[in-house]
N, C-alpha and C positions, 0 to 999 in steps of 0.2 A: 678338356681332358687333363686328369692327371698324367704328369709326365714322369714325375720320381716317385718312388718312394719314401724318400725323407727330404725335408728341407730344415735345414741348419742351420739358425739364426747365431751367427758368431762364430768367426774363425778362431778364437782363440784355442786353447789345450785341450779341451773337452770336446769341443766340437770338432776338430782336427782327429781327436781318437775316437770320436763315434762315428765319423766318417771314414776314417781308416776299417774299423771293424766293420760296419755295414757293407762296405765295398767289398771286403773279403767273403761275407754273406751273399755277392751278388745283386746286393741290392742299387738301384738309383739313386744318387745323391746329388743335391745341390745345397753348396752352402754360397751363404750372403754376410755380408759384414757391412757397416756402415763406414768402418775407417777404409783408406785407400790402400790398405795392405793388409794382407794375413797374419795369424799369428798373436793377434792379441797383445797381451802386456807383454809376451814371449820376444816381439818384434826386434831387431837389431838392424843397424845401420852401420855400412861401412864408409868411415871416415877415418882418412890418412893411413888406410888399410889396416884400421882396427875395428872390430866388431862392438860394436857401442849398444849397449841396453837401453833403448830410447826411452824405456818405463820403467826402470830402476832395475838392481842387480837381480838375477836369477841366476840360483846356485843349485844343480840338483842333487839330490841326496835321497838315498834309501837304505833299508836293510834285507830287502825283500830280491833275492838273485833273480826272480822270474821277471819282476820290473825291470831291473839293471839291464839284463840282456835283453829286454823286448826293447828298451829305448835304443840299446847299441845295435840291435839288429836295422833300424832305421837310418841311424846315422852313430858314428863313432866319436865315444866322449875322451876327454883327456883326463887328467887326475889332478884338475884342480882341487885344493885343499882351503875352505873359508877359514882364515885366522883374522877377525878383525881387531883393529885396533882402536880403543876409546880414548879421545885428546878430552882431558877435562883443565881448560884455563891453562893449554901449553904442557901439562903433564900428560906423559903417555902410559897406558895402561893394556894388558891383554885382557881378549874377551873368548869364550865367557870366562865367569869368573873362576881362577885357577891359581895355584900356589904361585905364579907368576906375576898376578896381579895384586895377591895378598902381600908380597916382598914389596912391590913397588907403593902400596900404602902403607903397611906398617915395619916393614923388615923381617916380618916371621920368615923361618925358614924350613921349618918341619908342619906336618898336619896337626900334628898336638897343636903348636902353639896358634896356630889358626882357630882349630874349635874353641879353645878357650878364649881368644879375641872376639870372636862371634857371639859364644853364649853369654859372656860377660855383657855385650851391649845389648842382647837379646832381654837378658834377667832386667838389667838397669832400665830399659822402657818398659817393661811389666805390662806389655800389652797380650790380655788375657783373651780379649773377643775383638778380632779387629773390625772395625765399620766402613775403611774404606782404603783404597789401594796402596796410599802412605804407609799406616797402621800393617797392613797386610805385608807389606814390603821390609818392614823395620823389626817384624815378628819373626821373619824368616832366615834375614842377611845381619841384620842391627844397623845402625845410624851411620856410619863411613861410607860403607857399601851404598848404601840407598842415599845419600845425599852428593855422593861423588858420582856413581855410575847409572842410577836410575832415574832421579825426581825432575832432572832437567830435561833429560831426554824425553822421557815417558809425556810429562808436560807439553812438552812442542810436539811431539807424535800424536797426542789425543785433543790439544787445543783445550786443555781444561784442567785446573788445580788437581793435584794428585789426591789431594783430601776432598776431591768433589769425584772422582771415579770409584766404582764399586771395587769392593775388595776383591771378587772372585774373577777379575782381569788377572791378578798376578795368584793364581793358584800356588803355584811353587817357585823357585827362581832355581838354576841349575849352578850348584857348588861344586867345583872339582878341586877334591885335593891332591891334584898331582900336576906334573908341567907340562901342560899339555893344551895346545893352544887352540888346537883344531875345534870349530865350531861346535858342528854336528856329531853326534855318536854313532851316527849309521856307517856300516860297512863300506856303503860305496858312495862316489861322489864325484862330481866333475861337471862339466862344460863341454856341448856339442863343439868338437871340432868344426870352425867354419863359422859358427853362431847358429843359433836356435831356430833360424829361418830352414836351417837345413833338416832340422827334426820336423818343422811343420809342413815343409813341402813333401817330405816322404811320407806323412801321415795323410796328405789330402791326394797324394796321386790317385788319378783316378775319378776325381769327384770333380764337377762342373764348378766353378767359381766365379762369383760376382761382388766387386768390391764396390765401395762408394754407393751400397744399396741399403738405404733405412726402412727395415722391415715395417716400420710401424708408418710410413709416408703412403704403401700402399699393401696395406694390409691383406685385405680381401684376396688382392690380385696372387698376392705369395701363398697365402693359407689354399688355393685352390690348384695348386700346382703339384702337391705333393699330399699323399695318403696321410703322412703323420709328420709332425714338427717336432724338431728338438730345439728347445730355446735355451738360449745361454745367455740373455740378457738380463735386467733388472726385472725382477718379479712384480714387483708394485707397479710399474709402467706397462707389463703385461695387461694387467686387471686396471688400465686407467687410474690407478692411484684411489680405486674406490675406498679404500681404508685410511687413507691419508699416506704420506710420505716417508719411506724408509730412509735412515741417514745414515752417511757415510763420510769418511775421512778421505779425504784427496793428497795427490803431491804434484807439485809443481818443481820442473830441474831448469836450472843454468848451467848449458853446456859450454863449454871453453877448451879450444885447440890451444896446446900449449908447444913454447917452440924448446921443448928439454925432451930429453930422452925419458926421463924418469922423474916424477914430480913428487911421491910421498912415499914411492918403494913398499905397497900394498894394495891389494885393491878394493879395499873397506876402511872407511877410518868415520869412526861415529864420534860426534860431538855431543857430549853428555851436558855440559854447564848452559844454564838457560839464557846466557847474554848471545850466544851464535844463533842466528836465526835459521841456520838448517841444521838439519840431523846427521846428513852424512856427505862425505865424497867420494865418489867412486873413480877410479881410476882403470878403466876399462882394459886397458891393454894387458894388466897383470892376470886377468881370467883366463888369458892364453898365452902366459910367459912371454910378452911379445917384446921385439927388439927394434922396433922401428923408431926413426930419428925423433917423431913428434909423438906427442900422448893428448889423450882427450881426457879430462874430468866432468861430472856432473855433481851441482851441487843440488840437494835434494831437499825440498822445503813443503813441510806439510800444511794443510789449510784444510778449513770445512770444505766439502764439496757444496757445490753450486750449479744450476745449471748450464751445461756446456763443459764443464771440468768433468775430467774422468774420474768416477768413481772407484776406489782402491780398497777400504777396507770396511767392513760392516761395525756398525758400533752397536757389538752385541750387550746392550744395558736393557734392563728390564722393560721398558718400554716399548723399544725396538724388536725385543725378541717375542712380546706378545704381538705387536703388531705383524712381524713376519709368519706368527702360527695361525692369524687369521687368512692370510693371504696361502699358506700351505694348505688350510683346509681344503681352499677353493683349486689348490692344483691337483691335488690326490684325487680329485674327482673326474680331472680331464680322462678321455680315453685316447686320443689322439695326439696328445701334445705332453712329451717327456721335457722336465726342467732338469736342468745341469750345469754345474759351476760354483762359482764363487757369489754372483750376482743372481743368478736365478734360485739359487739355495742361500742366499743370504749367510754365507761362511766362509771364515777364512781357509783355503785349502794351501796345504802343500801341494808341489807340481806332483811326486810321487802318490799321493793319494787320491789324485785325478786319474792316473794312470792305473792304480789299483781298481777304483771302483769301473771305469769306463770298459776294463777290462774283463771284469766280472758279471758284465750286463748281459742278459739274453736279446739279441735283437733278431725279431722275427719280421 
């Protein structure tokens, strides 16, 4: 006997939002997750009274007032502004590329000087038809910015040489001709007060939740408990990898509690040289303007995905895009299964895009 209207596989943002909306429509909802906690990659753990983003930094940002008002109706957000710093061999630069960055690079003081500098490097490179990521980046912003702020970070992130990465990965690069260190252009930005667990808990209120439950270990049993399934896991796994496995990049974190009040003075430091093995250091207390006597940092190491690791970023090259399209054709034929989220749709999503998408869905 089917006890639920929806079985939601995965208690991350997509699953939690769908559960929230379904419950508002009077539906009976069961949410399962193979992890020991809800929240997916948004999960936070309290360490030294600091909300630690266990799966990497997440900053919510949007220009859609309806989306901002919705998430704030679940939990109040603070006014954190993301302004990361790049460290290249000990020298610091502001991100995204802006007038502060260019002054540190070249000593330029006006937008006109910066335009001339970038344009001269672009012309000197003479790249008319970029064939790879390196050529695409140089053709957009010149050699200096590419070599100091893009090359090392990108190659660590993807685990491949920039010359082996397709040009379309960097279709454009944000260049800001103002002294503005705000990474995002969106009107609204912040972190949930008390951490992202508060947001997920609010969204899942009224749902039955089972953690430490792997859908694939008892697939037939789970399928029989609900009329419809919302699947947020890997789409290739759902179809038993019948066309082959999609590729992902993964991340590994080294967490450290430090007996100091302030380690780096900023939440996010990117390390853009190739010698430093990690890409970022996150100091979590700065997301919430903390003044705790200790601090917690996380070093972020990109890696190839393997069995047992968390799949983070789809490798959206031509091979994987073609492979996903085959799985997508199967998914489109399903009448009682909804596929959603970055793994099920093999697509990187910002959080506000997930909110927009689910809120626009018709749930019957």
